[in-house]
C-alpha positions as CSV (number, residue, x, y, z in Angstrom):
1,X,-13.3,-12.0,-33.7
2,X,-9.7,-12.1,-34.9
3,X,-6.8,-10.1,-33.6
4,X,-3.1,-10.1,-34.6
5,X,-0.5,-9.0,-32.0
6,X,2.7,-7.4,-33.6
7,X,6.2,-7.5,-32.0
8,X,5.1,-10.6,-30.0
9,X,7.4,-12.9,-28.1
10,X,6.8,-16.2,-26.3
11,X,5.8,-14.4,-23.0
12,X,3.1,-12.6,-25.1
13,X,1.9,-15.8,-26.4
14,X,1.8,-17.4,-23.0
15,X,0.0,-14.7,-21.0
16,X,-2.4,-13.8,-23.8
17,X,-3.4,-17.3,-24.5
18,X,-3.9,-18.0,-20.7
19,X,-6.0,-14.8,-20.3
20,X,-8.0,-15.6,-23.5
21,X,-8.8,-19.2,-22.1
22,X,-9.6,-18.0,-18.5
23,X,-12.5,-15.7,-19.4
24,X,-15.6,-17.0,-21.1
25,X,-16.4,-13.3,-22.3
26,X,-13.2,-13.5,-24.5
27,X,-12.6,-16.5,-26.8
28,X,-10.9,-14.4,-29.4
29,X,-9.0,-15.8,-32.3
30,X,-5.4,-14.6,-31.6
31,X,-2.5,-14.6,-33.9
32,X,1.0,-13.7,-32.9
33,X,3.6,-12.1,-35.2
34,X,7.2,-11.4,-34.3
35,X,7.6,-8.6,-36.8
36,X,7.3,-5.0,-35.9
37,X,4.3,-3.2,-37.2
38,X,5.3,-0.8,-39.9
39,X,4.4,0.2,-43.5
40,X,5.8,-2.9,-44.9
41,X,4.4,-5.3,-42.5
42,X,0.9,-3.8,-42.2
43,X,-0.4,-6.1,-45.0
44,X,-0.1,-9.0,-42.5
45,X,-3.0,-7.6,-40.5
46,X,-5.3,-8.0,-43.6
47,X,-8.5,-9.7,-42.6
48,X,-8.1,-9.1,-38.9
49,X,-10.7,-7.1,-36.9
50,X,-8.2,-5.8,-34.5
51,X,-4.5,-5.1,-34.3
52,X,-2.5,-5.1,-31.1
53,X,0.7,-3.3,-31.4
54,X,3.6,-2.7,-28.8
55,X,5.6,0.3,-27.8
56,X,8.1,0.5,-30.6
57,X,5.6,-0.4,-33.5
58,X,4.9,2.4,-35.9
59,X,1.3,3.6,-36.2
60,X,1.6,6.7,-38.4
61,X,-1.0,7.9,-41.0
62,X,0.5,5.6,-43.6
63,X,0.4,2.5,-41.5
64,X,-3.1,3.2,-40.1
65,X,-4.4,3.8,-43.7
66,X,-3.1,0.4,-44.7
67,X,-4.6,-1.3,-41.7
68,X,-8.0,0.3,-42.3
69,X,-7.9,-0.7,-46.0
70,X,-7.2,-4.3,-44.8
71,X,-10.2,-4.4,-42.6
72,X,-8.9,-3.4,-39.2
73,X,-11.5,-1.7,-37.2
74,X,-9.8,-1.5,-33.8
75,X,-6.4,-0.8,-32.4
76,X,-5.7,-2.5,-29.0
77,X,-2.6,-1.2,-27.5
78,X,-0.9,-3.3,-25.0
79,X,0.9,-0.4,-23.4
80,X,-0.1,2.6,-21.3
81,X,1.9,5.0,-23.7
82,X,0.4,6.0,-27.1
83,X,2.9,8.6,-28.4
84,X,3.6,6.1,-31.2
85,X,0.1,6.6,-32.6
86,X,-1.1,9.2,-34.9
87,X,-4.3,10.0,-33.1
88,X,-5.4,12.4,-35.7
89,X,-5.1,10.0,-38.5
90,X,-6.9,7.4,-36.3
91,X,-9.8,9.7,-35.7
92,X,-10.0,10.6,-39.3
93,X,-10.1,6.9,-40.3
94,X,-12.5,6.1,-37.6
95,X,-10.3,3.7,-36.0
96,X,-10.7,3.6,-32.1
97,X,-7.5,3.3,-30.0
98,X,-7.6,1.7,-26.7
99,X,-4.7,1.4,-24.2
100,X,-3.8,-0.3,-20.9
101,X,-3.8,2.8,-18.5
102,X,-2.7,0.9,-15.5
103,X,-1.1,-2.6,-15.2
104,X,1.4,-2.6,-12.3
105,X,2.7,0.8,-11.2
106,X,4.7,-1.3,-8.7
107,X,6.7,-3.0,-11.4
108,X,8.0,0.3,-12.9
109,X,8.5,2.1,-9.7
110,X,10.5,-0.7,-8.2
111,X,12.6,-1.1,-11.3
112,X,13.5,2.6,-10.9
113,X,14.4,2.2,-7.2
114,X,16.6,-0.9,-8.4
115,X,18.4,1.3,-10.8
116,X,19.0,4.0,-8.1
117,X,20.4,1.3,-5.6
118,X,22.6,-0.5,-8.2
119,X,24.1,3.0,-9.4
120,X,24.7,4.3,-6.0
121,X,26.4,1.2,-4.6
122,X,28.1,0.3,-7.8
123,X,26.5,-3.1,-7.7
124,X,27.4,-4.3,-11.3
125,X,31.0,-3.4,-10.7
126,X,31.1,-5.1,-7.2
127,X,29.7,-8.3,-8.6
128,X,32.0,-8.4,-11.6
129,X,35.0,-7.9,-9.2
130,X,34.2,-10.7,-6.7
131,X,33.7,-13.1,-9.5
132,X,37.3,-12.4,-10.4
133,X,38.5,-12.7,-6.9
134,X,38.8,-9.1,-6.3
135,X,37.4,-8.2,-2.8
136,X,38.7,-4.7,-2.5
137,X,36.4,-1.7,-2.0
138,X,38.2,1.1,-3.8
139,X,35.9,2.7,-6.3
140,X,32.7,1.5,-4.7
141,X,31.9,4.2,-2.3
142,X,28.2,5.3,-2.3
143,X,26.1,7.5,-0.2
144,X,23.1,7.3,2.2
145,X,19.8,7.8,0.4
146,X,18.4,8.7,3.8
147,X,18.3,12.5,4.2
148,X,18.9,13.2,0.5
149,X,16.4,14.7,-1.9
150,X,14.6,12.9,-4.6
151,X,12.8,14.8,-7.5
152,X,9.9,13.0,-9.0
153,X,8.9,14.4,-12.4
154,X,5.2,13.2,-13.0
155,X,3.0,11.9,-10.2
156,X,0.6,9.6,-11.8
157,X,0.1,6.2,-10.5
158,X,3.8,5.2,-11.0
159,X,5.2,8.4,-9.8
160,X,3.1,8.2,-6.7
161,X,4.2,4.6,-6.0
162,X,7.9,5.6,-6.5
163,X,7.5,8.8,-4.3
164,X,6.1,6.5,-1.5
165,X,8.9,4.1,-1.7
166,X,11.6,6.8,-1.7
167,X,9.8,8.5,1.3
168,X,10.2,5.1,3.1
169,X,14.0,5.4,2.5
170,X,13.8,8.7,4.5
171,X,14.4,10.9,1.5
172,X,12.8,14.5,1.2
173,X,10.5,14.2,-1.8
174,X,10.0,17.1,-4.2
175,X,7.5,16.6,-7.0
176,X,6.6,18.4,-10.2
177,X,3.4,17.8,-12.2
178,X,1.2,20.2,-14.0
179,X,-1.9,18.4,-12.8
180,X,-3.4,18.2,-9.5
181,X,-1.1,17.2,-6.4
182,X,-1.3,13.7,-5.2
183,X,-2.9,13.6,-1.8
184,X,-1.0,10.6,-0.8
185,X,2.4,12.2,-1.4
186,X,1.4,15.4,0.3
187,X,0.4,13.3,3.3
188,X,3.9,12.0,3.4
189,X,5.4,15.4,3.4
190,X,6.2,15.8,-0.5
191,X,6.4,19.3,-1.7
192,X,5.2,20.3,-5.1
193,X,7.7,22.7,-6.7
194,X,8.5,24.3,-10.1
195,X,10.6,22.1,-12.3
196,X,13.7,24.4,-12.0
197,X,13.6,24.2,-8.2
198,X,13.2,20.4,-8.3
199,X,16.2,20.1,-10.7
200,X,18.4,22.4,-8.5
201,X,17.7,20.8,-5.2
202,X,17.4,17.0,-6.1
203,X,20.2,14.5,-5.5
204,X,18.2,12.1,-7.6
205,X,15.8,12.9,-10.4
206,X,13.4,10.3,-11.7
207,X,11.2,10.6,-14.6
208,X,7.6,9.3,-14.6
209,X,5.7,11.4,-17.0
210,X,4.1,10.5,-20.5
211,X,5.8,11.6,-23.7
212,X,3.8,14.5,-25.2
213,X,4.9,17.4,-27.5
214,X,5.2,19.5,-24.2
215,X,7.5,16.9,-22.5
216,X,9.7,16.0,-25.5
217,X,13.3,16.6,-24.5
218,X,12.2,17.8,-21.1
219,X,15.8,16.9,-19.9
220,X,18.2,18.7,-22.3
221,X,21.5,20.5,-22.0
222,X,19.8,23.4,-20.2
223,X,17.9,21.2,-17.8
224,X,21.0,19.3,-16.9
225,X,22.9,22.4,-16.3
226,X,20.2,23.3,-13.7
227,X,20.7,20.1,-11.8
228,X,23.1,19.7,-8.8
229,X,26.5,18.8,-9.9
230,X,27.0,15.0,-9.6
231,X,23.3,14.2,-9.3
232,X,21.6,11.0,-10.6
233,X,19.1,10.9,-13.3
234,X,16.8,7.9,-13.9
235,X,14.4,7.4,-16.8
236,X,11.9,4.5,-16.8
237,X,9.3,6.3,-18.6
238,X,9.8,7.1,-22.4
239,X,13.1,7.8,-24.1
240,X,12.1,11.0,-25.9
241,X,11.9,12.8,-22.4
242,X,15.7,12.9,-22.5
243,X,17.9,14.4,-25.2
244,X,20.4,11.7,-25.6
245,X,23.1,13.8,-27.1
246,X,23.0,16.0,-24.0
247,X,24.1,13.0,-21.8
248,X,27.6,12.3,-23.0
249,X,29.0,15.8,-22.3
250,X,27.3,15.9,-18.9
251,X,28.7,12.5,-17.8
252,X,32.2,13.4,-19.0
253,X,32.2,16.7,-17.2
254,X,30.9,15.2,-13.9
255,X,27.7,17.3,-14.1
256,X,25.7,14.2,-14.3
257,X,27.0,11.7,-11.6
258,X,24.9,8.7,-12.4
259,X,22.5,7.7,-15.1
260,X,20.0,4.9,-15.2
261,X,18.0,4.3,-18.3
262,X,15.3,1.7,-19.0
263,X,14.2,3.6,-22.0
264,X,16.1,5.2,-24.9
265,X,15.2,7.8,-27.4
266,X,16.3,5.7,-30.4
267,X,15.3,2.2,-29.0
268,X,13.0,1.3,-31.9
269,X,14.5,-1.6,-33.8
270,X,17.1,-2.0,-31.0
271,X,15.3,-3.0,-27.8
272,X,13.5,-6.3,-27.3
273,X,16.0,-7.8,-29.8
274,X,19.3,-9.8,-29.5
275,X,22.0,-7.8,-31.2
276,X,24.9,-9.6,-29.3
277,X,26.5,-11.1,-32.6
278,X,27.1,-7.8,-34.3
279,X,28.5,-4.3,-33.4
280,X,26.1,-1.9,-31.9
281,X,25.2,0.6,-34.5
282,X,23.9,3.4,-32.3
283,X,27.0,5.5,-31.5
284,X,25.4,7.4,-28.6
285,X,24.2,4.3,-26.9
286,X,27.5,2.5,-27.4
287,X,29.2,5.6,-25.7
288,X,26.8,5.5,-22.8
289,X,27.4,1.9,-22.2
290,X,31.1,2.6,-21.7
291,X,30.7,4.8,-18.7
292,X,31.0,2.9,-15.4
293,X,28.4,5.2,-13.7
294,X,25.8,4.3,-16.3
295,X,23.3,1.4,-16.3
296,X,21.0,0.8,-19.3
297,X,18.3,-2.0,-19.1
298,X,16.2,-2.9,-22.2
299,X,12.8,-1.4,-21.3
300,X,12.1,-4.2,-18.8
301,X,10.7,-2.1,-16.0
302,X,7.1,-3.2,-16.8
303,X,8.3,-6.9,-17.0
304,X,6.9,-8.8,-14.1
305,X,4.4,-11.7,-14.0
306,X,1.7,-9.5,-12.4
307,X,2.2,-6.8,-15.0
308,X,2.1,-9.2,-17.9
309,X,-1.0,-10.8,-16.8
310,X,-2.8,-7.5,-16.1
311,X,-1.7,-6.3,-19.5
312,X,-3.1,-9.3,-21.4
313,X,-6.5,-9.3,-19.4
314,X,-6.9,-5.6,-19.8
315,X,-6.1,-5.6,-23.5
316,X,-8.6,-8.4,-24.1
317,X,-11.3,-6.8,-22.0
318,X,-10.7,-3.6,-24.1
319,X,-11.4,-5.6,-27.3
320,X,-14.5,-7.2,-25.7
321,X,-15.9,-3.9,-24.5
322,X,-15.6,-2.6,-28.1
323,X,-17.1,-5.6,-29.6
324,X,-20.1,-5.3,-27.2
325,X,-20.6,-1.6,-28.0
326,X,-19.2,-0.2,-24.8
327,X,-15.7,0.9,-25.5
328,X,-13.4,1.7,-22.6
329,X,-9.9,3.0,-22.1
330,X,-10.1,4.9,-25.3
331,X,-7.3,7.3,-26.1
332,X,-8.8,10.8,-26.9
333,X,-7.2,13.2,-29.3
334,X,-5.8,16.1,-27.3
335,X,-8.1,19.2,-27.3
């Protein structure tokens, strides 16, 4: 069985080939394509049984139709998120879509904590100073996390791990999730509250929810206005959760005191690529990068050895299960 992986890099080649060779149940014919999947590159998948896209590939109706015409019968996402897939079109074309629901929640949660610590203690600025021989402390004043309040929006696996870590810092944990409250967070003293209450009382707000129509621009001008003045916002989930244009004014006014982003609303065609030899074309992102109280990383929160190994193994296991007539981890069209 043949599968083509779009938006692949050397680390994908290494981890997928290793996982493919390690399990006798696999043995797939894997092909790696650096190009993003879109309407122009879908032709490259002709003759492949399965297509494996990444988070910034395009799987709208037009692309899915071209894949189906070329013989594709299975979409194996190598991500947990699926907001880039037109699920209605996939169902109409009888193209099953499987995802990796969990790989390493610790990877993303720990990266979110890293952003919080780096922002609070001005670590990038401090390191740059000492490298230039400046050992002064002015402008580096932070605050104790202990005793402060952290708001966790979304308490799936990643949100729960993040909440447990922050409880370990001695923080009061507020949580918002329309689903069932997480027993492990409740046992640590976390409180589930309405979103407005979380925004109003949190010193740090961290996003860990999926991007759905109901969560698109969850954090906008109105939401930021409800936050504590000078609070910190961290997003390691999906860029579309935050209205990017709302961030500039909030940072300039001081309503938003710190901002940590590992994802960005318009990251497609930008993240996972080297653009260092030409001017940044995204004006909003360019302005955000100029603020000293902003840290942007390039969608790397998931990027640990453990997570990459698990992504490869689970993706290939999803393909094997579909081949054997026992599909697993399928993405269902919302009711």
